[in-house]
PASEBA-1860 file (N, C-alpha, C; in nm, 3 decimals):
! residues 230
1> MRRGLALA> 7.689/-12.647/1.005/7.563/-12.596/0.984/7.631/-12.455/0.956 ~ 7.757/-12.379/1.023/7.837/-12.256/1.008/7.859/-12.252/0.859 ~ 7.965/-12.416/0.819/8.003/-12.425/0.712/7.894/-12.381/0.596 ~ 7.695/-12.434/0.600/7.674/-12.400/0.529/7.652/-12.239/0.518 ~ 7.587/-12.221/0.607/7.599/-12.048/0.617/7.735/-11.946/0.531 ~ 7.835/-12.042/0.573/7.940/-11.977/0.533/7.887/-11.971/0.381 ~ 7.855/-12.107/0.320/7.968/-12.123/0.139/7.833/-12.054/0.101 ~ 7.723/-12.033/0.157/7.541/-11.930/0.125/7.592/-11.803/0.119
9> AALVLVAS> 7.703/-11.762/0.218/7.710/-11.615/0.242/7.804/-11.579/0.091 ~ 7.866/-11.700/0.083/7.987/-11.646/-0.047/7.955/-11.696/-0.144 ~ 7.811/-11.740/-0.180/7.748/-11.770/-0.275/7.690/-11.631/-0.328 ~ 7.648/-11.578/-0.255/7.575/-11.393/-0.246/7.677/-11.299/-0.282 ~ 7.789/-11.318/-0.218/7.926/-11.226/-0.284/7.951/-11.247/-0.389 ~ 7.913/-11.396/-0.428/8.025/-11.440/-0.548/7.913/-11.368/-0.628 ~ 7.772/-11.390/-0.652/7.631/-11.289/-0.739/7.691/-11.168/-0.720 ~ 7.685/-11.144/-0.603/7.689/-10.963/-0.563/7.782/-10.936/-0.733
17> ASVAWRGA> 7.907/-10.935/-0.667/8.014/-10.917/-0.739/8.005/-10.953/-0.875 ~ 7.959/-11.053/-0.934/7.865/-11.098/-1.054/7.758/-10.989/-1.162 ~ 7.736/-10.924/-1.064/7.621/-10.838/-1.112/7.676/-10.719/-1.095 ~ 7.765/-10.701/-1.013/7.839/-10.509/-0.975/7.906/-10.517/-1.117 ~ 8.011/-10.662/-1.144/8.065/-10.602/-1.276/8.008/-10.583/-1.409 ~ 7.869/-10.605/-1.446/7.783/-10.615/-1.543/7.702/-10.507/-1.480 ~ 7.662/-10.438/-1.369/7.573/-10.377/-1.347/7.506/-10.226/-1.437 ~ 7.662/-10.117/-1.541/7.607/-10.025/-1.620/7.538/-10.094/-1.681
25> DDASARLS> 7.566/-10.203/-1.753/7.517/-10.237/-1.885/7.407/-10.276/-1.892 ~ 7.352/-10.336/-1.788/7.273/-10.441/-1.717/7.147/-10.327/-1.674 ~ 7.136/-10.184/-1.646/7.056/-10.167/-1.570/6.929/-10.107/-1.679 ~ 6.932/-10.098/-1.736/6.828/-10.069/-1.858/6.741/-10.193/-1.840 ~ 6.816/-10.343/-1.889/6.715/-10.427/-1.907/6.665/-10.471/-1.767 ~ 6.745/-10.452/-1.704/6.706/-10.493/-1.550/6.586/-10.417/-1.488 ~ 6.595/-10.309/-1.539/6.440/-10.229/-1.510/6.323/-10.248/-1.624 ~ 6.382/-10.286/-1.722/6.215/-10.334/-1.770/6.185/-10.391/-1.775
33> RSLAKMDA> 6.259/-10.551/-1.727/6.189/-10.641/-1.689/6.138/-10.604/-1.557 ~ 6.181/-10.535/-1.445/6.133/-10.522/-1.365/5.978/-10.479/-1.319 ~ 5.960/-10.359/-1.409/5.898/-10.298/-1.415/5.765/-10.413/-1.517 ~ 5.776/-10.470/-1.607/5.712/-10.591/-1.632/5.640/-10.683/-1.542 ~ 5.756/-10.738/-1.420/5.684/-10.781/-1.358/5.626/-10.758/-1.256 ~ 5.606/-10.628/-1.225/5.540/-10.562/-1.125/5.395/-10.557/-1.212 ~ 5.393/-10.525/-1.311/5.285/-10.493/-1.431/5.165/-10.599/-1.387 ~ 5.223/-10.722/-1.376/5.176/-10.857/-1.357/5.132/-10.866/-1.278
41> LAGVRLTM> 5.190/-10.885/-1.135/5.161/-10.908/-1.045/5.058/-10.923/-0.991 ~ 4.964/-11.034/-0.937/4.807/-11.068/-0.883/4.786/-10.928/-0.770 ~ 4.833/-10.833/-0.710/4.849/-10.738/-0.609/4.999/-10.730/-0.577 ~ 4.973/-10.613/-0.499/5.088/-10.615/-0.424/5.105/-10.444/-0.314 ~ 5.130/-10.438/-0.215/5.049/-10.334/-0.103/5.156/-10.256/-0.096 ~ 5.180/-10.121/-0.038/5.267/-10.059/-0.091/5.238/-9.944/0.002 ~ 5.339/-9.890/0.045/5.351/-9.740/0.164/5.458/-9.606/0.107 ~ 5.351/-9.503/0.110/5.475/-9.371/0.093/5.458/-9.297/0.108
49> DATVAATG> 5.549/-9.245/0.155/5.556/-9.087/0.285/5.652/-8.986/0.179 ~ 5.544/-8.873/0.153/5.595/-8.779/0.068/5.617/-8.622/0.129 ~ 5.716/-8.602/0.055/5.723/-8.387/0.151/5.742/-8.338/0.052 ~ 5.645/-8.189/0.072/5.714/-8.075/-0.037/5.781/-7.971/0.024 ~ 5.833/-7.960/0.013/5.943/-7.839/0.128/5.957/-7.679/0.033 ~ 5.898/-7.593/0.057/5.938/-7.466/-0.051/6.027/-7.338/0.056 ~ 6.099/-7.294/0.038/6.204/-7.223/0.119/6.206/-7.102/0.033 ~ 6.232/-6.974/0.112/6.279/-6.883/0.035/6.281/-6.761/0.151
57> PAAPGGAL> 6.358/-6.686/0.171/6.374/-6.538/0.269/6.257/-6.485/0.242 ~ 6.186/-6.471/0.101/6.096/-6.350/0.104/5.919/-6.361/0.082 ~ 5.922/-6.512/0.123/5.828/-6.582/0.123/5.770/-6.517/0.270 ~ 5.653/-6.443/0.240/5.521/-6.392/0.335/5.508/-6.487/0.445 ~ 5.527/-6.588/0.479/5.524/-6.700/0.538/5.614/-6.748/0.608 ~ 5.733/-6.724/0.536/5.821/-6.863/0.574/5.858/-6.919/0.546 ~ 5.917/-7.014/0.531/5.942/-7.188/0.451/5.793/-7.261/0.496 ~ 5.787/-7.356/0.393/5.618/-7.434/0.389/5.673/-7.571/0.365
65> ETRVHIDG> 5.584/-7.671/0.438/5.650/-7.803/0.435/5.463/-7.854/0.445 ~ 5.484/-7.975/0.365/5.330/-8.038/0.377/5.372/-8.162/0.353 ~ 5.353/-8.252/0.446/5.383/-8.415/0.410/5.230/-8.458/0.404 ~ 5.318/-8.622/0.364/5.136/-8.674/0.308/5.248/-8.852/0.388 ~ 5.137/-8.945/0.439/5.150/-9.050/0.412/5.058/-9.129/0.374 ~ 5.079/-9.223/0.281/4.959/-9.359/0.171/5.019/-9.484/0.250 ~ 4.910/-9.513/0.293/4.902/-9.669/0.240/4.788/-9.727/0.191 ~ 4.834/-9.847/0.086/4.767/-9.889/0.043/4.746/-9.990/0.001
73> VQRPPDRL> 4.708/-10.050/-0.130/4.751/-10.206/-0.213/4.697/-10.159/-0.394 ~ 4.751/-10.221/-0.455/4.760/-10.205/-0.579/4.762/-10.322/-0.648 ~ 4.627/-10.341/-0.732/4.602/-10.442/-0.839/4.653/-10.386/-0.975 ~ 4.717/-10.410/-1.015/4.820/-10.408/-1.153/4.698/-10.440/-1.261 ~ 4.709/-10.394/-1.354/4.805/-10.239/-1.367/4.736/-10.114/-1.378 ~ 4.589/-10.110/-1.296/4.508/-10.003/-1.311/4.451/-10.002/-1.211 ~ 4.454/-9.999/-1.066/4.353/-10.038/-0.965/4.469/-10.038/-0.844 ~ 4.411/-9.894/-0.729/4.433/-9.897/-0.619/4.343/-9.891/-0.519
81> RLAVDSAD> 4.382/-9.902/-0.374/4.348/-9.885/-0.275/4.382/-9.785/-0.162 ~ 4.361/-9.642/-0.135/4.453/-9.585/-0.090/4.352/-9.503/0.045 ~ 4.468/-9.517/0.182/4.435/-9.427/0.325/4.527/-9.348/0.322 ~ 4.477/-9.215/0.263/4.604/-9.045/0.251/4.578/-9.002/0.414 ~ 4.684/-8.981/0.500/4.686/-8.881/0.603/4.777/-8.799/0.539 ~ 4.725/-8.643/0.594/4.802/-8.511/0.606/4.756/-8.428/0.638 ~ 4.842/-8.370/0.736/4.792/-8.305/0.873/4.704/-8.385/0.939 ~ 4.566/-8.285/0.940/4.501/-8.346/1.017/4.326/-8.378/0.901
89> RHLDVVVI> 4.398/-8.373/0.796/4.316/-8.456/0.707/4.356/-8.573/0.686 ~ 4.204/-8.677/0.640/4.185/-8.808/0.600/4.103/-8.848/0.486 ~ 4.172/-8.947/0.391/4.128/-8.984/0.281/4.136/-9.065/0.258 ~ 3.963/-9.166/0.237/4.040/-9.295/0.087/3.995/-9.277/0.032 ~ 4.041/-9.381/-0.114/4.079/-9.320/-0.231/4.085/-9.442/-0.304 ~ 3.968/-9.464/-0.374/3.981/-9.545/-0.491/3.995/-9.479/-0.631 ~ 4.159/-9.558/-0.687/4.164/-9.473/-0.810/4.158/-9.693/-0.915 ~ 4.046/-9.615/-1.051/4.038/-9.755/-1.096/4.095/-9.667/-1.275
97> GQRTWVDE> 4.225/-9.689/-1.259/4.207/-9.634/-1.433/4.224/-9.493/-1.445 ~ 4.167/-9.383/-1.478/4.166/-9.242/-1.454/4.031/-9.228/-1.371 ~ 4.002/-9.316/-1.312/3.879/-9.268/-1.212/3.879/-9.282/-1.136 ~ 3.867/-9.177/-0.991/3.887/-9.161/-0.857/3.801/-9.125/-0.783 ~ 3.748/-9.188/-0.726/3.629/-9.195/-0.596/3.696/-9.150/-0.444 ~ 3.656/-9.076/-0.355/3.714/-8.985/-0.262/3.585/-9.047/-0.127 ~ 3.635/-9.037/-0.038/3.569/-9.042/0.064/3.697/-8.987/0.180 ~ 3.531/-8.866/0.259/3.666/-8.813/0.369/3.584/-8.793/0.487
105> GSGSHQSV> 3.498/-8.904/0.476/3.439/-8.967/0.569/3.265/-8.949/0.577 ~ 3.213/-8.901/0.509/3.049/-8.905/0.439/2.994/-8.965/0.337 ~ 3.034/-9.096/0.278/3.118/-9.191/0.197/3.170/-9.157/0.050 ~ 3.214/-9.258/-0.001/3.250/-9.175/-0.188/3.187/-9.121/-0.281 ~ 3.242/-9.046/-0.344/3.216/-8.987/-0.450/3.315/-8.957/-0.578 ~ 3.245/-8.949/-0.668/3.344/-8.979/-0.765/3.362/-8.852/-0.805 ~ 3.541/-8.821/-0.796/3.616/-8.686/-0.853/3.713/-8.688/-0.939 ~ 3.713/-8.525/-0.952/3.767/-8.536/-1.045/3.909/-8.590/-0.998
113> RLALGPLR> 4.035/-8.609/-1.137/4.196/-8.649/-1.107/4.213/-8.578/-0.998 ~ 4.209/-8.675/-0.861/4.258/-8.640/-0.760/4.437/-8.606/-0.762 ~ 4.463/-8.475/-0.692/4.648/-8.466/-0.709/4.682/-8.524/-0.590 ~ 4.727/-8.643/-0.628/4.830/-8.744/-0.515/5.006/-8.695/-0.549 ~ 5.008/-8.657/-0.632/5.149/-8.616/-0.725/5.167/-8.798/-0.789 ~ 5.274/-8.852/-0.732/5.285/-8.927/-0.782/5.180/-9.076/-0.793 ~ 5.057/-9.074/-0.776/4.939/-9.157/-0.722/4.867/-9.069/-0.802 ~ 4.856/-8.953/-0.906/4.734/-8.934/-0.936/4.613/-9.028/-1.030
121> DATAALGF> 4.704/-9.117/-1.087/4.604/-9.225/-1.173/4.645/-9.347/-1.102 ~ 4.615/-9.485/-1.094/4.671/-9.609/-1.101/4.809/-9.649/-1.146 ~ 4.863/-9.610/-1.264/4.977/-9.642/-1.280/5.088/-9.552/-1.282 ~ 5.111/-9.449/-1.223/5.165/-9.362/-1.195/5.276/-9.351/-1.131 ~ 5.265/-9.396/-1.032/5.431/-9.436/-0.951/5.505/-9.510/-1.063 ~ 5.468/-9.581/-1.048/5.632/-9.692/-1.148/5.607/-9.623/-1.289 ~ 5.481/-9.565/-1.339/5.503/-9.501/-1.465/5.595/-9.419/-1.517 ~ 5.625/-9.379/-1.390/5.730/-9.219/-1.388/5.868/-9.319/-1.379
129> AHGPGAPR> 5.870/-9.390/-1.388/5.998/-9.446/-1.427/6.039/-9.458/-1.578 ~ 5.957/-9.450/-1.654/5.926/-9.497/-1.753/5.956/-9.336/-1.839 ~ 6.063/-9.327/-1.959/6.095/-9.211/-2.033/6.176/-9.166/-2.038 ~ 6.252/-9.040/-2.129/6.385/-9.023/-2.118/6.427/-9.062/-2.001 ~ 6.618/-9.049/-2.026/6.702/-9.026/-1.958/6.756/-9.180/-1.940 ~ 6.830/-9.194/-1.882/6.965/-9.342/-1.905/6.962/-9.390/-1.731 ~ 6.932/-9.523/-1.743/6.949/-9.578/-1.593/7.079/-9.642/-1.626 ~ 7.110/-9.620/-1.487/7.223/-9.647/-1.488/7.262/-9.759/-1.319
137> FAGLGVLD> 7.379/-9.836/-1.274/7.371/-9.948/-1.212/7.422/-9.790/-1.080 ~ 7.366/-9.807/-0.964/7.425/-9.743/-0.864/7.401/-9.837/-0.716 ~ 7.495/-9.902/-0.708/7.542/-9.999/-0.609/7.447/-10.130/-0.583 ~ 7.503/-10.174/-0.520/7.369/-10.334/-0.431/7.344/-10.262/-0.330 ~ 7.264/-10.342/-0.268/7.221/-10.267/-0.091/7.130/-10.372/-0.040 ~ 7.123/-10.381/0.052/7.009/-10.492/0.116/6.863/-10.392/0.173 ~ 6.790/-10.467/0.189/6.636/-10.390/0.176/6.495/-10.493/0.234 ~ 6.499/-10.463/0.379/6.417/-10.641/0.475/6.469/-10.692/0.482
145> GTPTYRVR> 6.632/-10.735/0.457/6.664/-10.875/0.454/6.685/-10.929/0.315 ~ 6.661/-10.884/0.226/6.610/-10.888/0.058/6.731/-10.870/0.009 ~ 6.831/-10.866/-0.085/6.981/-10.773/-0.188/6.884/-10.703/-0.272 ~ 6.943/-10.626/-0.249/6.896/-10.525/-0.401/7.007/-10.505/-0.508 ~ 6.949/-10.471/-0.565/7.028/-10.412/-0.734/6.955/-10.252/-0.717 ~ 7.068/-10.143/-0.719/6.993/-10.024/-0.738/6.981/-9.942/-0.902 ~ 6.902/-9.880/-0.893/6.925/-9.832/-1.035/6.875/-9.685/-1.008 ~ 6.978/-9.592/-1.097/6.933/-9.493/-1.079/6.924/-9.382/-1.191
153> IDLSAGDL> 6.796/-9.269/-1.207/6.809/-9.198/-1.347/6.818/-9.068/-1.320 ~ 6.902/-8.970/-1.341/6.899/-8.858/-1.340/6.800/-8.768/-1.415 ~ 6.713/-8.681/-1.366/6.617/-8.597/-1.480/6.658/-8.465/-1.521 ~ 6.684/-8.426/-1.628/6.635/-8.266/-1.614/6.555/-8.243/-1.671 ~ 6.520/-8.059/-1.669/6.379/-8.043/-1.696/6.305/-8.070/-1.797 ~ 6.360/-8.143/-1.883/6.287/-8.166/-2.068/6.247/-8.347/-1.993 ~ 6.342/-8.373/-1.956/6.279/-8.575/-1.862/6.187/-8.562/-1.770 ~ 6.184/-8.418/-1.675/6.058/-8.406/-1.586/5.900/-8.344/-1.719
161> AARTLDQD> 5.944/-8.282/-1.769/5.831/-8.221/-1.817/5.765/-8.319/-1.902 ~ 5.862/-8.446/-1.978/5.883/-8.553/-2.038/5.757/-8.649/-1.953 ~ 5.757/-8.623/-1.790/5.654/-8.707/-1.703/5.464/-8.675/-1.667 ~ 5.563/-8.544/-1.698/5.432/-8.423/-1.609/5.355/-8.373/-1.709 ~ 5.365/-8.412/-1.803/5.277/-8.362/-1.929/5.115/-8.246/-1.878 ~ 5.098/-8.278/-1.777/4.973/-8.178/-1.690/5.004/-8.071/-1.617 ~ 5.143/-8.037/-1.577/5.165/-7.974/-1.499/5.348/-7.869/-1.565 ~ 5.328/-7.748/-1.490/5.477/-7.685/-1.561/5.578/-7.729/-1.491
169> VSADARGS> 5.691/-7.742/-1.578/5.806/-7.768/-1.467/5.900/-7.641/-1.557 ~ 5.962/-7.561/-1.440/6.037/-7.445/-1.476/6.190/-7.502/-1.512 ~ 6.206/-7.417/-1.623/6.320/-7.449/-1.726/6.490/-7.569/-1.588 ~ 6.512/-7.466/-1.439/6.622/-7.485/-1.400/6.585/-7.646/-1.299 ~ 6.426/-7.662/-1.322/6.407/-7.772/-1.269/6.526/-7.911/-1.277 ~ 6.541/-7.976/-1.164/6.638/-8.134/-1.195/6.568/-8.238/-1.087 ~ 6.596/-8.368/-1.130/6.530/-8.458/-1.056/6.630/-8.619/-1.052 ~ 6.587/-8.687/-0.956/6.595/-8.792/-1.001/6.507/-8.925/-0.947
177> IELELGLF> 6.572/-9.065/-0.966/6.471/-9.187/-0.986/6.553/-9.214/-0.925 ~ 6.550/-9.331/-0.764/6.640/-9.441/-0.717/6.560/-9.587/-0.714 ~ 6.575/-9.657/-0.770/6.466/-9.754/-0.711/6.579/-9.871/-0.713 ~ 6.473/-9.989/-0.579/6.589/-10.146/-0.526/6.486/-10.234/-0.625 ~ 6.554/-10.288/-0.674/6.514/-10.430/-0.711/6.582/-10.526/-0.653 ~ 6.506/-10.641/-0.666/6.547/-10.807/-0.586/6.667/-10.815/-0.668 ~ 6.793/-10.862/-0.581/6.916/-10.915/-0.710/6.880/-11.033/-0.773 ~ 6.750/-11.079/-0.721/6.773/-11.284/-0.737/6.599/-11.247/-0.839
185> DDLVRSQV> 6.477/-11.194/-0.800/6.365/-11.217/-0.844/6.358/-11.055/-0.949 ~ 6.411/-10.973/-0.946/6.399/-10.838/-1.052/6.296/-10.803/-0.975 ~ 6.219/-10.782/-0.860/6.062/-10.684/-0.819/6.139/-10.557/-0.751 ~ 6.056/-10.462/-0.747/6.067/-10.361/-0.708/6.021/-10.382/-0.582 ~ 6.165/-10.350/-0.493/6.133/-10.304/-0.343/6.096/-10.149/-0.330 ~ 6.160/-10.052/-0.345/6.162/-9.899/-0.325/6.178/-9.847/-0.450 ~ 6.130/-9.702/-0.434/6.116/-9.626/-0.562/6.165/-9.504/-0.428 ~ 6.266/-9.419/-0.472/6.245/-9.290/-0.463/6.270/-9.147/-0.505
193> VEITESGS> 6.145/-9.097/-0.555/6.152/-8.966/-0.631/6.236/-8.836/-0.568 ~ 6.292/-8.736/-0.629/6.339/-8.653/-0.540/6.352/-8.536/-0.689 ~ 6.246/-8.387/-0.647/6.238/-8.293/-0.814/6.317/-8.135/-0.695 ~ 6.401/-8.063/-0.756/6.402/-7.937/-0.711/6.375/-7.857/-0.801 ~ 6.273/-7.779/-0.794/6.257/-7.648/-0.942/6.233/-7.529/-0.864 ~ 6.258/-7.381/-0.907/6.240/-7.259/-0.889/6.147/-7.227/-0.864 ~ 6.097/-7.165/-0.730/5.971/-7.088/-0.724/5.970/-6.957/-0.781 ~ 6.032/-6.901/-0.811/6.039/-6.726/-0.794/5.945/-6.726/-0.912
201> DLGTGLAA> 5.941/-6.779/-0.956/5.774/-6.775/-1.115/5.685/-6.790/-1.061 ~ 5.699/-6.805/-0.951/5.508/-6.820/-0.901/5.476/-6.726/-0.825 ~ 5.593/-6.611/-0.821/5.552/-6.444/-0.733/5.475/-6.448/-0.563 ~ 5.537/-6.570/-0.538/5.498/-6.608/-0.400/5.622/-6.546/-0.267 ~ 5.725/-6.541/-0.372/5.870/-6.521/-0.269/5.913/-6.648/-0.252 ~ 5.894/-6.750/-0.258/6.007/-6.873/-0.259/6.059/-6.902/-0.347 ~ 6.225/-6.933/-0.261/6.334/-6.924/-0.430/6.342/-7.096/-0.468 ~ 6.300/-7.205/-0.374/6.311/-7.304/-0.465/6.157/-7.412/-0.335
209> VRTRYRVD> 6.135/-7.513/-0.445/6.074/-7.642/-0.415/6.093/-7.748/-0.479 ~ 6.095/-7.831/-0.353/6.191/-7.970/-0.355/6.070/-8.049/-0.298 ~ 6.026/-8.144/-0.369/5.934/-8.197/-0.391/6.033/-8.381/-0.348 ~ 6.017/-8.520/-0.266/6.063/-8.611/-0.238/5.965/-8.723/-0.215 ~ 5.944/-8.800/-0.252/5.868/-8.954/-0.189/5.963/-9.062/-0.200 ~ 5.863/-9.149/-0.138/5.915/-9.304/-0.144/5.855/-9.398/-0.137 ~ 5.781/-9.489/-0.209/5.733/-9.590/-0.202/5.763/-9.744/-0.185 ~ 5.772/-9.793/-0.072/5.803/-9.889/-0.038/5.687/-9.981/-0.061
217> YREHGRPV> 5.742/-10.109/-0.163/5.603/-10.227/-0.217/5.660/-10.379/-0.123 ~ 5.573/-10.421/-0.093/5.608/-10.574/0.001/5.461/-10.655/-0.045 ~ 5.464/-10.781/0.018/5.320/-10.880/-0.043/5.343/-10.835/-0.150 ~ 5.465/-10.922/-0.272/5.440/-10.909/-0.432/5.372/-11.050/-0.454 ~ 5.223/-10.980/-0.579/5.192/-11.099/-0.555/5.079/-11.181/-0.500 ~ 5.011/-11.137/-0.366/4.909/-11.130/-0.306/4.794/-11.085/-0.349 ~ 4.725/-11.143/-0.379/4.624/-11.100/-0.456/4.518/-10.996/-0.405 ~ 4.449/-10.915/-0.474/4.398/-10.815/-0.417/4.256/-10.773/-0.491
225> DIREPE> 4.176/-10.737/-0.463/4.002/-10.726/-0.500/4.008/-10.534/-0.467 ~ 4.002/-10.490/-0.588/3.971/-10.347/-0.544/3.878/-10.335/-0.657 ~ 3.714/-10.290/-0.635/3.625/-10.266/-0.657/3.533/-10.101/-0.657 ~ 3.474/-10.085/-0.744/3.379/-9.940/-0.783/3.335/-9.936/-0.603 ~ 3.341/-9.840/-0.531/3.244/-9.794/-0.399/3.114/-9.805/-0.496 ~ 3.040/-9.867/-0.392/2.896/-9.850/-0.392/2.793/-9.733/-0.386
END
């Protein structure tokens, strides 16, 4: 039994070394393959934690921080059902393509585009990985017992502007996207986005605004049925 486990571990190490050796050239192709696989799933469960922190010594109220937690399911490519919690506020949200329904406790009503950062529409979270910037191999890891291949994309202000066409981006903005992909199945296991930009142009006394969100994906392929609220 121990020999079997040792052999399995050795095979994983050999495979990992092989992946690491060719990783830099493989990152872009592997990411494209992963995103295509995610789009073809019958469903996936997701959890997101986001923090927006604004700092600056001249800000009247001092540093500001907003935290959002989201649990939900996605039916690729264009359907989401989410439970959103922020401070003492709870929302139930259904997103189908560009249409959004919101329930704040008194029943669902159709809303204009909901400002949920990376989940502004049903394709936006993983869609953020598309665009300018060079994906590169960022190492191997293990997430929930699954060996992973990490891909990182460093983003300039221009790269960010290309991804957020409906939002202003400061000239000094910088960011990054890091994804953990299943080493042997290419499915996206997690996605971390970090963006830092100047807050001085806002006239609030804030010097910098830092946004960070992490999305974890699980139950890949489990069928999900998401319909318009009645």
